[in-house]
mmCIF entry with sequence, helices, sheets and N, C-alpha, C, O atoms, coordinates in Angstrom:
data_MODEL
# 
_entry.id   MODEL 
# 
_entity.id                         1 
_entity.type                       polymer 
_entity.pdbx_number_of_molecules   1 
# 
_entity_poly.entity_id                      1 
_entity_poly.type                           'polypeptide(L)' 
_entity_poly.nstd_linkage                   no 
_entity_poly.nstd_monomer                   no 
_entity_poly.pdbx_seq_one_letter_code       MNRIFWATCPKCGGNFVVAWELRHSKSRLVCPHCQWRFRVEEARALDERWLG 
_entity_poly.pdbx_seq_one_letter_code_can   MNRIFWATCPKCGGNFVVAWELRHSKSRLVCPHCQWRFRVEEARALDERWLG 
_entity_poly.pdbx_strand_id                 A 
# 
loop_
_entity_poly_seq.entity_id 
_entity_poly_seq.num 
_entity_poly_seq.mon_id 
_entity_poly_seq.hetero 
1 1  MET n 
1 2  ASN n 
1 3  ARG n 
1 4  ILE n 
1 5  PHE n 
1 6  TRP n 
1 7  ALA n 
1 8  THR n 
1 9  CYS n 
1 10 PRO n 
1 11 LYS n 
1 12 CYS n 
1 13 GLY n 
1 14 GLY n 
1 15 ASN n 
1 16 PHE n 
1 17 VAL n 
1 18 VAL n 
1 19 ALA n 
1 20 TRP n 
1 21 GLU n 
1 22 LEU n 
1 23 ARG n 
1 24 HIS n 
1 25 SER n 
1 26 LYS n 
1 27 SER n 
1 28 ARG n 
1 29 LEU n 
1 30 VAL n 
1 31 CYS n 
1 32 PRO n 
1 33 HIS n 
1 34 CYS n 
1 35 GLN n 
1 36 TRP n 
1 37 ARG n 
1 38 PHE n 
1 39 ARG n 
1 40 VAL n 
1 41 GLU n 
1 42 GLU n 
1 43 ALA n 
1 44 ARG n 
1 45 ALA n 
1 46 LEU n 
1 47 ASP n 
1 48 GLU n 
1 49 ARG n 
1 50 TRP n 
1 51 LEU n 
1 52 GLY n 
# 
_struct_asym.id          A 
_struct_asym.entity_id   1 
# 
loop_
_struct_conf.conf_type_id 
_struct_conf.id 
_struct_conf.pdbx_PDB_helix_id 
_struct_conf.beg_label_comp_id 
_struct_conf.beg_label_asym_id 
_struct_conf.beg_label_seq_id 
_struct_conf.pdbx_beg_PDB_ins_code 
_struct_conf.end_label_comp_id 
_struct_conf.end_label_asym_id 
_struct_conf.end_label_seq_id 
_struct_conf.pdbx_end_PDB_ins_code 
_struct_conf.beg_auth_comp_id 
_struct_conf.beg_auth_asym_id 
_struct_conf.beg_auth_seq_id 
_struct_conf.end_auth_comp_id 
_struct_conf.end_auth_asym_id 
_struct_conf.end_auth_seq_id 
_struct_conf.pdbx_PDB_helix_class 
_struct_conf.details 
_struct_conf.pdbx_PDB_helix_length 
HELX_P HELX_P1 AA1 TRP A 20 ? LEU A 22 ? TRP A 20 LEU A 22 5 ? 3 
HELX_P HELX_P2 AA2 VAL A 40 ? GLU A 42 ? VAL A 40 GLU A 42 5 ? 3 
# 
_struct_conf_type.id          HELX_P 
_struct_conf_type.criteria    ? 
_struct_conf_type.reference   ? 
# 
loop_
_struct_sheet.id 
_struct_sheet.type 
_struct_sheet.number_strands 
_struct_sheet.details 
AA1 ? 3 ? 
AA2 ? 2 ? 
# 
loop_
_struct_sheet_order.sheet_id 
_struct_sheet_order.range_id_1 
_struct_sheet_order.range_id_2 
_struct_sheet_order.offset 
_struct_sheet_order.sense 
AA1 1 2 ? anti-parallel 
AA1 2 3 ? anti-parallel 
AA2 1 2 ? anti-parallel 
# 
loop_
_struct_sheet_range.sheet_id 
_struct_sheet_range.id 
_struct_sheet_range.beg_label_comp_id 
_struct_sheet_range.beg_label_asym_id 
_struct_sheet_range.beg_label_seq_id 
_struct_sheet_range.pdbx_beg_PDB_ins_code 
_struct_sheet_range.end_label_comp_id 
_struct_sheet_range.end_label_asym_id 
_struct_sheet_range.end_label_seq_id 
_struct_sheet_range.pdbx_end_PDB_ins_code 
_struct_sheet_range.beg_auth_comp_id 
_struct_sheet_range.beg_auth_asym_id 
_struct_sheet_range.beg_auth_seq_id 
_struct_sheet_range.end_auth_comp_id 
_struct_sheet_range.end_auth_asym_id 
_struct_sheet_range.end_auth_seq_id 
AA1 1 ASN A 15 ? ALA A 19 ? ASN A 15 ALA A 19 
AA1 2 ASN A 2  ? THR A 8  ? ASN A 2  THR A 8  
AA1 3 ALA A 45 ? LEU A 51 ? ALA A 45 LEU A 51 
AA2 1 ARG A 28 ? VAL A 30 ? ARG A 28 VAL A 30 
AA2 2 ARG A 37 ? ARG A 39 ? ARG A 37 ARG A 39 
# 
loop_
_atom_site.group_PDB 
_atom_site.id 
_atom_site.type_symbol 
_atom_site.label_atom_id 
_atom_site.label_alt_id 
_atom_site.label_comp_id 
_atom_site.label_asym_id 
_atom_site.label_entity_id 
_atom_site.label_seq_id 
_atom_site.pdbx_PDB_ins_code 
_atom_site.Cartn_x 
_atom_site.Cartn_y 
_atom_site.Cartn_z 
_atom_site.occupancy 
_atom_site.B_iso_or_equiv 
_atom_site.pdbx_formal_charge 
_atom_site.auth_seq_id 
_atom_site.auth_comp_id 
_atom_site.auth_asym_id 
_atom_site.auth_atom_id 
_atom_site.pdbx_PDB_model_num 
ATOM 1   N N  . MET A 1 1  ? 0.791  -1.202 0.026  1.00 0.00 ? 1  MET A N  1 
ATOM 2   C CA . MET A 1 1  ? -0.029 0.050  0.021  1.00 0.00 ? 1  MET A CA 1 
ATOM 3   C C  . MET A 1 1  ? 0.818  1.275  0.022  1.00 0.00 ? 1  MET A C  1 
ATOM 4   O O  . MET A 1 1  ? 1.908  1.269  0.596  1.00 0.00 ? 1  MET A O  1 
ATOM 5   N N  . ASN A 1 2  ? 0.357  2.339  -0.604 1.00 0.00 ? 2  ASN A N  1 
ATOM 6   C CA . ASN A 1 2  ? 1.064  3.538  -0.693 1.00 0.00 ? 2  ASN A CA 1 
ATOM 7   C C  . ASN A 1 2  ? 0.441  4.468  0.295  1.00 0.00 ? 2  ASN A C  1 
ATOM 8   O O  . ASN A 1 2  ? -0.735 4.330  0.629  1.00 0.00 ? 2  ASN A O  1 
ATOM 9   N N  . ARG A 1 3  ? 1.192  5.395  0.758  1.00 0.00 ? 3  ARG A N  1 
ATOM 10  C CA . ARG A 1 3  ? 0.652  6.357  1.692  1.00 0.00 ? 3  ARG A CA 1 
ATOM 11  C C  . ARG A 1 3  ? 0.895  7.737  1.034  1.00 0.00 ? 3  ARG A C  1 
ATOM 12  O O  . ARG A 1 3  ? 1.940  7.959  0.423  1.00 0.00 ? 3  ARG A O  1 
ATOM 13  N N  . ILE A 1 4  ? -0.096 8.670  1.167  1.00 0.00 ? 4  ILE A N  1 
ATOM 14  C CA . ILE A 1 4  ? -0.091 10.032 0.649  1.00 0.00 ? 4  ILE A CA 1 
ATOM 15  C C  . ILE A 1 4  ? -0.655 10.912 1.728  1.00 0.00 ? 4  ILE A C  1 
ATOM 16  O O  . ILE A 1 4  ? -1.200 10.456 2.733  1.00 0.00 ? 4  ILE A O  1 
ATOM 17  N N  . PHE A 1 5  ? -0.499 12.221 1.474  1.00 0.00 ? 5  PHE A N  1 
ATOM 18  C CA . PHE A 1 5  ? -1.275 13.155 2.372  1.00 0.00 ? 5  PHE A CA 1 
ATOM 19  C C  . PHE A 1 5  ? -1.696 14.361 1.538  1.00 0.00 ? 5  PHE A C  1 
ATOM 20  O O  . PHE A 1 5  ? -1.068 14.755 0.556  1.00 0.00 ? 5  PHE A O  1 
ATOM 21  N N  . TRP A 1 6  ? -2.753 14.884 1.987  1.00 0.00 ? 6  TRP A N  1 
ATOM 22  C CA . TRP A 1 6  ? -3.421 16.157 1.339  1.00 0.00 ? 6  TRP A CA 1 
ATOM 23  C C  . TRP A 1 6  ? -2.842 17.269 2.233  1.00 0.00 ? 6  TRP A C  1 
ATOM 24  O O  . TRP A 1 6  ? -2.699 17.090 3.442  1.00 0.00 ? 6  TRP A O  1 
ATOM 25  N N  . ALA A 1 7  ? -2.519 18.393 1.634  1.00 0.00 ? 7  ALA A N  1 
ATOM 26  C CA . ALA A 1 7  ? -2.124 19.582 2.306  1.00 0.00 ? 7  ALA A CA 1 
ATOM 27  C C  . ALA A 1 7  ? -3.003 20.722 1.876  1.00 0.00 ? 7  ALA A C  1 
ATOM 28  O O  . ALA A 1 7  ? -3.428 20.780 0.722  1.00 0.00 ? 7  ALA A O  1 
ATOM 29  N N  . THR A 1 8  ? -3.279 21.618 2.771  1.00 0.00 ? 8  THR A N  1 
ATOM 30  C CA . THR A 1 8  ? -4.069 22.747 2.472  1.00 0.00 ? 8  THR A CA 1 
ATOM 31  C C  . THR A 1 8  ? -3.172 23.977 2.559  1.00 0.00 ? 8  THR A C  1 
ATOM 32  O O  . THR A 1 8  ? -2.578 24.244 3.604  1.00 0.00 ? 8  THR A O  1 
ATOM 33  N N  . CYS A 1 9  ? -3.075 24.727 1.460  1.00 0.00 ? 9  CYS A N  1 
ATOM 34  C CA . CYS A 1 9  ? -2.250 25.901 1.327  1.00 0.00 ? 9  CYS A CA 1 
ATOM 35  C C  . CYS A 1 9  ? -2.578 26.989 2.380  1.00 0.00 ? 9  CYS A C  1 
ATOM 36  O O  . CYS A 1 9  ? -3.753 27.330 2.509  1.00 0.00 ? 9  CYS A O  1 
ATOM 37  N N  . PRO A 1 10 ? -1.676 27.516 3.089  1.00 0.00 ? 10 PRO A N  1 
ATOM 38  C CA . PRO A 1 10 ? -1.975 28.585 4.155  1.00 0.00 ? 10 PRO A CA 1 
ATOM 39  C C  . PRO A 1 10 ? -2.308 29.867 3.459  1.00 0.00 ? 10 PRO A C  1 
ATOM 40  O O  . PRO A 1 10 ? -2.902 30.732 4.104  1.00 0.00 ? 10 PRO A O  1 
ATOM 41  N N  . LYS A 1 11 ? -1.989 30.078 2.215  1.00 0.00 ? 11 LYS A N  1 
ATOM 42  C CA . LYS A 1 11 ? -2.286 31.297 1.563  1.00 0.00 ? 11 LYS A CA 1 
ATOM 43  C C  . LYS A 1 11 ? -3.695 31.350 0.856  1.00 0.00 ? 11 LYS A C  1 
ATOM 44  O O  . LYS A 1 11 ? -4.514 32.245 1.068  1.00 0.00 ? 11 LYS A O  1 
ATOM 45  N N  . CYS A 1 12 ? -3.881 30.335 0.026  1.00 0.00 ? 12 CYS A N  1 
ATOM 46  C CA . CYS A 1 12 ? -5.185 30.367 -0.733 1.00 0.00 ? 12 CYS A CA 1 
ATOM 47  C C  . CYS A 1 12 ? -6.195 29.366 -0.299 1.00 0.00 ? 12 CYS A C  1 
ATOM 48  O O  . CYS A 1 12 ? -7.350 29.418 -0.721 1.00 0.00 ? 12 CYS A O  1 
ATOM 49  N N  . GLY A 1 13 ? -5.779 28.436 0.554  1.00 0.00 ? 13 GLY A N  1 
ATOM 50  C CA . GLY A 1 13 ? -6.753 27.402 1.063  1.00 0.00 ? 13 GLY A CA 1 
ATOM 51  C C  . GLY A 1 13 ? -6.998 26.217 0.074  1.00 0.00 ? 13 GLY A C  1 
ATOM 52  O O  . GLY A 1 13 ? -7.861 25.369 0.302  1.00 0.00 ? 13 GLY A O  1 
ATOM 53  N N  . GLY A 1 14 ? -6.206 26.197 -1.027 1.00 0.00 ? 14 GLY A N  1 
ATOM 54  C CA . GLY A 1 14 ? -6.359 25.101 -1.955 1.00 0.00 ? 14 GLY A CA 1 
ATOM 55  C C  . GLY A 1 14 ? -5.785 23.793 -1.425 1.00 0.00 ? 14 GLY A C  1 
ATOM 56  O O  . GLY A 1 14 ? -4.740 23.782 -0.775 1.00 0.00 ? 14 GLY A O  1 
ATOM 57  N N  . ASN A 1 15 ? -6.490 22.671 -1.714 1.00 0.00 ? 15 ASN A N  1 
ATOM 58  C CA . ASN A 1 15 ? -6.035 21.411 -1.279 1.00 0.00 ? 15 ASN A CA 1 
ATOM 59  C C  . ASN A 1 15 ? -5.340 20.662 -2.419 1.00 0.00 ? 15 ASN A C  1 
ATOM 60  O O  . ASN A 1 15 ? -5.734 20.747 -3.582 1.00 0.00 ? 15 ASN A O  1 
ATOM 61  N N  . PHE A 1 16 ? -4.285 19.921 -2.036 1.00 0.00 ? 16 PHE A N  1 
ATOM 62  C CA . PHE A 1 16 ? -3.581 19.162 -3.065 1.00 0.00 ? 16 PHE A CA 1 
ATOM 63  C C  . PHE A 1 16 ? -2.919 17.909 -2.464 1.00 0.00 ? 16 PHE A C  1 
ATOM 64  O O  . PHE A 1 16 ? -2.637 17.874 -1.267 1.00 0.00 ? 16 PHE A O  1 
ATOM 65  N N  . VAL A 1 17 ? -2.674 16.894 -3.282 1.00 0.00 ? 17 VAL A N  1 
ATOM 66  C CA . VAL A 1 17 ? -2.071 15.642 -2.799 1.00 0.00 ? 17 VAL A CA 1 
ATOM 67  C C  . VAL A 1 17 ? -0.559 15.772 -2.832 1.00 0.00 ? 17 VAL A C  1 
ATOM 68  O O  . VAL A 1 17 ? 0.010  16.421 -3.710 1.00 0.00 ? 17 VAL A O  1 
ATOM 69  N N  . VAL A 1 18 ? 0.061  15.158 -1.884 1.00 0.00 ? 18 VAL A N  1 
ATOM 70  C CA . VAL A 1 18 ? 1.622  15.213 -1.796 1.00 0.00 ? 18 VAL A CA 1 
ATOM 71  C C  . VAL A 1 18 ? 2.126  13.824 -1.529 1.00 0.00 ? 18 VAL A C  1 
ATOM 72  O O  . VAL A 1 18 ? 1.498  13.078 -0.778 1.00 0.00 ? 18 VAL A O  1 
ATOM 73  N N  . ALA A 1 19 ? 3.243  13.450 -2.121 1.00 0.00 ? 19 ALA A N  1 
ATOM 74  C CA . ALA A 1 19 ? 3.865  12.163 -1.838 1.00 0.00 ? 19 ALA A CA 1 
ATOM 75  C C  . ALA A 1 19 ? 4.337  12.068 -0.413 1.00 0.00 ? 19 ALA A C  1 
ATOM 76  O O  . ALA A 1 19 ? 4.854  13.021 0.171  1.00 0.00 ? 19 ALA A O  1 
ATOM 77  N N  . TRP A 1 20 ? 4.138  10.855 0.141  1.00 0.00 ? 20 TRP A N  1 
ATOM 78  C CA . TRP A 1 20 ? 4.416  10.680 1.558  1.00 0.00 ? 20 TRP A CA 1 
ATOM 79  C C  . TRP A 1 20 ? 5.885  10.957 1.874  1.00 0.00 ? 20 TRP A C  1 
ATOM 80  O O  . TRP A 1 20 ? 6.201  11.352 2.996  1.00 0.00 ? 20 TRP A O  1 
ATOM 81  N N  . GLU A 1 21 ? 6.810  10.753 0.889  1.00 0.00 ? 21 GLU A N  1 
ATOM 82  C CA . GLU A 1 21 ? 8.226  11.003 1.152  1.00 0.00 ? 21 GLU A CA 1 
ATOM 83  C C  . GLU A 1 21 ? 8.497  12.472 1.566  1.00 0.00 ? 21 GLU A C  1 
ATOM 84  O O  . GLU A 1 21 ? 9.520  12.780 2.178  1.00 0.00 ? 21 GLU A O  1 
ATOM 85  N N  . LEU A 1 22 ? 7.583  13.330 1.227  1.00 0.00 ? 22 LEU A N  1 
ATOM 86  C CA . LEU A 1 22 ? 7.800  14.826 1.607  1.00 0.00 ? 22 LEU A CA 1 
ATOM 87  C C  . LEU A 1 22 ? 7.154  15.147 2.917  1.00 0.00 ? 22 LEU A C  1 
ATOM 88  O O  . LEU A 1 22 ? 7.211  16.294 3.361  1.00 0.00 ? 22 LEU A O  1 
ATOM 89  N N  . ARG A 1 23 ? 6.545  14.189 3.552  1.00 0.00 ? 23 ARG A N  1 
ATOM 90  C CA . ARG A 1 23 ? 5.757  14.530 4.824  1.00 0.00 ? 23 ARG A CA 1 
ATOM 91  C C  . ARG A 1 23 ? 6.712  15.053 5.909  1.00 0.00 ? 23 ARG A C  1 
ATOM 92  O O  . ARG A 1 23 ? 6.418  16.055 6.560  1.00 0.00 ? 23 ARG A O  1 
ATOM 93  N N  . HIS A 1 24 ? 7.803  14.405 6.094  1.00 0.00 ? 24 HIS A N  1 
ATOM 94  C CA . HIS A 1 24 ? 8.732  14.796 7.177  1.00 0.00 ? 24 HIS A CA 1 
ATOM 95  C C  . HIS A 1 24 ? 10.032 15.453 6.675  1.00 0.00 ? 24 HIS A C  1 
ATOM 96  O O  . HIS A 1 24 ? 11.010 15.531 7.419  1.00 0.00 ? 24 HIS A O  1 
ATOM 97  N N  . SER A 1 25 ? 10.046 15.938 5.384  1.00 0.00 ? 25 SER A N  1 
ATOM 98  C CA . SER A 1 25 ? 11.241 16.446 4.841  1.00 0.00 ? 25 SER A CA 1 
ATOM 99  C C  . SER A 1 25 ? 11.316 18.011 5.167  1.00 0.00 ? 25 SER A C  1 
ATOM 100 O O  . SER A 1 25 ? 10.336 18.627 5.589  1.00 0.00 ? 25 SER A O  1 
ATOM 101 N N  . LYS A 1 26 ? 12.482 18.564 4.951  1.00 0.00 ? 26 LYS A N  1 
ATOM 102 C CA . LYS A 1 26 ? 12.693 19.978 5.110  1.00 0.00 ? 26 LYS A CA 1 
ATOM 103 C C  . LYS A 1 26 ? 12.338 20.778 3.855  1.00 0.00 ? 26 LYS A C  1 
ATOM 104 O O  . LYS A 1 26 ? 12.431 22.006 3.847  1.00 0.00 ? 26 LYS A O  1 
ATOM 105 N N  . SER A 1 27 ? 11.933 20.076 2.797  1.00 0.00 ? 27 SER A N  1 
ATOM 106 C CA . SER A 1 27 ? 11.633 20.738 1.534  1.00 0.00 ? 27 SER A CA 1 
ATOM 107 C C  . SER A 1 27 ? 10.352 21.608 1.732  1.00 0.00 ? 27 SER A C  1 
ATOM 108 O O  . SER A 1 27 ? 9.562  21.418 2.657  1.00 0.00 ? 27 SER A O  1 
ATOM 109 N N  . ARG A 1 28 ? 10.218 22.563 0.797  1.00 0.00 ? 28 ARG A N  1 
ATOM 110 C CA . ARG A 1 28 ? 9.068  23.380 0.792  1.00 0.00 ? 28 ARG A CA 1 
ATOM 111 C C  . ARG A 1 28 ? 8.074  22.782 -0.308 1.00 0.00 ? 28 ARG A C  1 
ATOM 112 O O  . ARG A 1 28 ? 8.461  22.274 -1.360 1.00 0.00 ? 28 ARG A O  1 
ATOM 113 N N  . LEU A 1 29 ? 6.824  22.905 0.055  1.00 0.00 ? 29 LEU A N  1 
ATOM 114 C CA . LEU A 1 29 ? 5.774  22.448 -0.926 1.00 0.00 ? 29 LEU A CA 1 
ATOM 115 C C  . LEU A 1 29 ? 5.420  23.640 -1.784 1.00 0.00 ? 29 LEU A C  1 
ATOM 116 O O  . LEU A 1 29 ? 5.545  24.780 -1.336 1.00 0.00 ? 29 LEU A O  1 
ATOM 117 N N  . VAL A 1 30 ? 4.989  23.407 -2.990 1.00 0.00 ? 30 VAL A N  1 
ATOM 118 C CA . VAL A 1 30 ? 4.536  24.480 -3.858 1.00 0.00 ? 30 VAL A CA 1 
ATOM 119 C C  . VAL A 1 30 ? 3.008  24.191 -4.201 1.00 0.00 ? 30 VAL A C  1 
ATOM 120 O O  . VAL A 1 30 ? 2.626  23.173 -4.779 1.00 0.00 ? 30 VAL A O  1 
ATOM 121 N N  . CYS A 1 31 ? 2.216  25.191 -3.780 1.00 0.00 ? 31 CYS A N  1 
ATOM 122 C CA . CYS A 1 31 ? 0.723  25.029 -4.015 1.00 0.00 ? 31 CYS A CA 1 
ATOM 123 C C  . CYS A 1 31 ? 0.542  25.069 -5.514 1.00 0.00 ? 31 CYS A C  1 
ATOM 124 O O  . CYS A 1 31 ? 1.043  25.986 -6.164 1.00 0.00 ? 31 CYS A O  1 
ATOM 125 N N  . PRO A 1 32 ? -0.157 24.105 -6.086 1.00 0.00 ? 32 PRO A N  1 
ATOM 126 C CA . PRO A 1 32 ? -0.504 24.139 -7.514 1.00 0.00 ? 32 PRO A CA 1 
ATOM 127 C C  . PRO A 1 32 ? -1.512 25.159 -7.966 1.00 0.00 ? 32 PRO A C  1 
ATOM 128 O O  . PRO A 1 32 ? -1.668 25.442 -9.154 1.00 0.00 ? 32 PRO A O  1 
ATOM 129 N N  . HIS A 1 33 ? -2.207 25.715 -6.954 1.00 0.00 ? 33 HIS A N  1 
ATOM 130 C CA . HIS A 1 33 ? -3.295 26.712 -7.217 1.00 0.00 ? 33 HIS A CA 1 
ATOM 131 C C  . HIS A 1 33 ? -2.682 28.135 -7.305 1.00 0.00 ? 33 HIS A C  1 
ATOM 132 O O  . HIS A 1 33 ? -2.974 28.882 -8.238 1.00 0.00 ? 33 HIS A O  1 
ATOM 133 N N  . CYS A 1 34 ? -1.834 28.494 -6.325 1.00 0.00 ? 34 CYS A N  1 
ATOM 134 C CA . CYS A 1 34 ? -1.359 29.871 -6.256 1.00 0.00 ? 34 CYS A CA 1 
ATOM 135 C C  . CYS A 1 34 ? 0.162  30.038 -6.374 1.00 0.00 ? 34 CYS A C  1 
ATOM 136 O O  . CYS A 1 34 ? 0.695  31.148 -6.382 1.00 0.00 ? 34 CYS A O  1 
ATOM 137 N N  . GLN A 1 35 ? 0.861  28.837 -6.470 1.00 0.00 ? 35 GLN A N  1 
ATOM 138 C CA . GLN A 1 35 ? 2.316  28.838 -6.456 1.00 0.00 ? 35 GLN A CA 1 
ATOM 139 C C  . GLN A 1 35 ? 3.078  29.250 -5.159 1.00 0.00 ? 35 GLN A C  1 
ATOM 140 O O  . GLN A 1 35 ? 4.301  29.393 -5.157 1.00 0.00 ? 35 GLN A O  1 
ATOM 141 N N  . TRP A 1 36 ? 2.307  29.431 -4.070 1.00 0.00 ? 36 TRP A N  1 
ATOM 142 C CA . TRP A 1 36 ? 2.928  29.748 -2.807 1.00 0.00 ? 36 TRP A CA 1 
ATOM 143 C C  . TRP A 1 36 ? 3.837  28.616 -2.300 1.00 0.00 ? 36 TRP A C  1 
ATOM 144 O O  . TRP A 1 36 ? 3.456  27.451 -2.412 1.00 0.00 ? 36 TRP A O  1 
ATOM 145 N N  . ARG A 1 37 ? 4.991  28.908 -1.761 1.00 0.00 ? 37 ARG A N  1 
ATOM 146 C CA . ARG A 1 37 ? 5.933  27.915 -1.258 1.00 0.00 ? 37 ARG A CA 1 
ATOM 147 C C  . ARG A 1 37 ? 5.863  27.997 0.276  1.00 0.00 ? 37 ARG A C  1 
ATOM 148 O O  . ARG A 1 37 ? 5.944  29.061 0.891  1.00 0.00 ? 37 ARG A O  1 
ATOM 149 N N  . PHE A 1 38 ? 5.702  26.758 0.858  1.00 0.00 ? 38 PHE A N  1 
ATOM 150 C CA . PHE A 1 38 ? 5.548  26.703 2.274  1.00 0.00 ? 38 PHE A CA 1 
ATOM 151 C C  . PHE A 1 38 ? 6.061  25.311 2.822  1.00 0.00 ? 38 PHE A C  1 
ATOM 152 O O  . PHE A 1 38 ? 6.084  24.300 2.120  1.00 0.00 ? 38 PHE A O  1 
ATOM 153 N N  . ARG A 1 39 ? 6.451  25.350 4.081  1.00 0.00 ? 39 ARG A N  1 
ATOM 154 C CA . ARG A 1 39 ? 6.884  24.043 4.750  1.00 0.00 ? 39 ARG A CA 1 
ATOM 155 C C  . ARG A 1 39 ? 5.613  23.253 5.148  1.00 0.00 ? 39 ARG A C  1 
ATOM 156 O O  . ARG A 1 39 ? 4.522  23.792 5.332  1.00 0.00 ? 39 ARG A O  1 
ATOM 157 N N  . VAL A 1 40 ? 5.846  21.955 5.262  1.00 0.00 ? 40 VAL A N  1 
ATOM 158 C CA . VAL A 1 40 ? 4.655  21.086 5.573  1.00 0.00 ? 40 VAL A CA 1 
ATOM 159 C C  . VAL A 1 40 ? 3.955  21.560 6.861  1.00 0.00 ? 40 VAL A C  1 
ATOM 160 O O  . VAL A 1 40 ? 2.727  21.573 6.948  1.00 0.00 ? 40 VAL A O  1 
ATOM 161 N N  . GLU A 1 41 ? 4.800  21.964 7.897  1.00 0.00 ? 41 GLU A N  1 
ATOM 162 C CA . GLU A 1 41 ? 4.193  22.339 9.152  1.00 0.00 ? 41 GLU A CA 1 
ATOM 163 C C  . GLU A 1 41 ? 3.489  23.668 9.106  1.00 0.00 ? 41 GLU A C  1 
ATOM 164 O O  . GLU A 1 41 ? 2.784  24.021 10.052 1.00 0.00 ? 41 GLU A O  1 
ATOM 165 N N  . GLU A 1 42 ? 3.657  24.419 8.037  1.00 0.00 ? 42 GLU A N  1 
ATOM 166 C CA . GLU A 1 42 ? 2.836  25.692 7.797  1.00 0.00 ? 42 GLU A CA 1 
ATOM 167 C C  . GLU A 1 42 ? 1.499  25.507 7.164  1.00 0.00 ? 42 GLU A C  1 
ATOM 168 O O  . GLU A 1 42 ? 0.703  26.443 7.081  1.00 0.00 ? 42 GLU A O  1 
ATOM 169 N N  . ALA A 1 43 ? 1.230  24.243 6.692  1.00 0.00 ? 43 ALA A N  1 
ATOM 170 C CA . ALA A 1 43 ? -0.009 23.984 6.075  1.00 0.00 ? 43 ALA A CA 1 
ATOM 171 C C  . ALA A 1 43 ? -1.198 24.295 6.906  1.00 0.00 ? 43 ALA A C  1 
ATOM 172 O O  . ALA A 1 43 ? -1.146 24.073 8.116  1.00 0.00 ? 43 ALA A O  1 
ATOM 173 N N  . ARG A 1 44 ? -2.286 24.799 6.351  1.00 0.00 ? 44 ARG A N  1 
ATOM 174 C CA . ARG A 1 44 ? -3.451 25.107 7.088  1.00 0.00 ? 44 ARG A CA 1 
ATOM 175 C C  . ARG A 1 44 ? -4.098 23.794 7.683  1.00 0.00 ? 44 ARG A C  1 
ATOM 176 O O  . ARG A 1 44 ? -4.671 23.833 8.771  1.00 0.00 ? 44 ARG A O  1 
ATOM 177 N N  . ALA A 1 45 ? -3.998 22.656 6.963  1.00 0.00 ? 45 ALA A N  1 
ATOM 178 C CA . ALA A 1 45 ? -4.535 21.349 7.378  1.00 0.00 ? 45 ALA A CA 1 
ATOM 179 C C  . ALA A 1 45 ? -3.768 20.265 6.649  1.00 0.00 ? 45 ALA A C  1 
ATOM 180 O O  . ALA A 1 45 ? -3.323 20.449 5.516  1.00 0.00 ? 45 ALA A O  1 
ATOM 181 N N  . LEU A 1 46 ? -3.621 19.120 7.325  1.00 0.00 ? 46 LEU A N  1 
ATOM 182 C CA . LEU A 1 46 ? -3.022 17.948 6.676  1.00 0.00 ? 46 LEU A CA 1 
ATOM 183 C C  . LEU A 1 46 ? -3.974 16.787 6.918  1.00 0.00 ? 46 LEU A C  1 
ATOM 184 O O  . LEU A 1 46 ? -4.608 16.669 7.967  1.00 0.00 ? 46 LEU A O  1 
ATOM 185 N N  . ASP A 1 47 ? -4.048 15.901 5.858  1.00 0.00 ? 47 ASP A N  1 
ATOM 186 C CA . ASP A 1 47 ? -4.945 14.776 5.943  1.00 0.00 ? 47 ASP A CA 1 
ATOM 187 C C  . ASP A 1 47 ? -4.130 13.592 5.334  1.00 0.00 ? 47 ASP A C  1 
ATOM 188 O O  . ASP A 1 47 ? -3.865 13.554 4.133  1.00 0.00 ? 47 ASP A O  1 
ATOM 189 N N  . GLU A 1 48 ? -3.746 12.630 6.216  1.00 0.00 ? 48 GLU A N  1 
ATOM 190 C CA . GLU A 1 48 ? -2.971 11.492 5.860  1.00 0.00 ? 48 GLU A CA 1 
ATOM 191 C C  . GLU A 1 48 ? -3.826 10.379 5.435  1.00 0.00 ? 48 GLU A C  1 
ATOM 192 O O  . GLU A 1 48 ? -4.867 10.133 6.045  1.00 0.00 ? 48 GLU A O  1 
ATOM 193 N N  . ARG A 1 49 ? -3.432 9.674  4.391  1.00 0.00 ? 49 ARG A N  1 
ATOM 194 C CA . ARG A 1 49 ? -4.282 8.540  3.925  1.00 0.00 ? 49 ARG A CA 1 
ATOM 195 C C  . ARG A 1 49 ? -3.404 7.350  3.344  1.00 0.00 ? 49 ARG A C  1 
ATOM 196 O O  . ARG A 1 49 ? -2.256 7.522  2.933  1.00 0.00 ? 49 ARG A O  1 
ATOM 197 N N  . TRP A 1 50 ? -4.020 6.197  3.352  1.00 0.00 ? 50 TRP A N  1 
ATOM 198 C CA . TRP A 1 50 ? -3.419 5.069  2.730  1.00 0.00 ? 50 TRP A CA 1 
ATOM 199 C C  . TRP A 1 50 ? -4.169 4.740  1.449  1.00 0.00 ? 50 TRP A C  1 
ATOM 200 O O  . TRP A 1 50 ? -5.398 4.780  1.398  1.00 0.00 ? 50 TRP A O  1 
ATOM 201 N N  . LEU A 1 51 ? -3.436 4.429  0.463  1.00 0.00 ? 51 LEU A N  1 
ATOM 202 C CA . LEU A 1 51 ? -4.040 4.036  -0.891 1.00 0.00 ? 51 LEU A CA 1 
ATOM 203 C C  . LEU A 1 51 ? -3.835 2.564  -0.970 1.00 0.00 ? 51 LEU A C  1 
ATOM 204 O O  . LEU A 1 51 ? -2.786 2.048  -0.585 1.00 0.00 ? 51 LEU A O  1 
ATOM 205 N N  . GLY A 1 52 ? -4.845 1.871  -1.472 1.00 0.00 ? 52 GLY A N  1 
ATOM 206 C CA . GLY A 1 52 ? -4.558 0.539  -1.769 1.00 0.00 ? 52 GLY A CA 1 
ATOM 207 C C  . GLY A 1 52 ? -5.703 -0.404 -1.800 1.00 0.00 ? 52 GLY A C  1 
ATOM 208 O O  . GLY A 1 52 ? -5.516 -1.594 -2.056 1.00 0.00 ? 52 GLY A O  1 
# 
């Protein structure tokens, strides 16, 4: 089974799916709706899920 998470952009509130490998990384996420760059811990909301 694969694991993913949904992140909610702190700027525009858009939701998007993110690969699990980035969940605990120091990388910045890029919102596909407004192009805002932010760290995972800055997300307005996170929703972790299993696929499978």
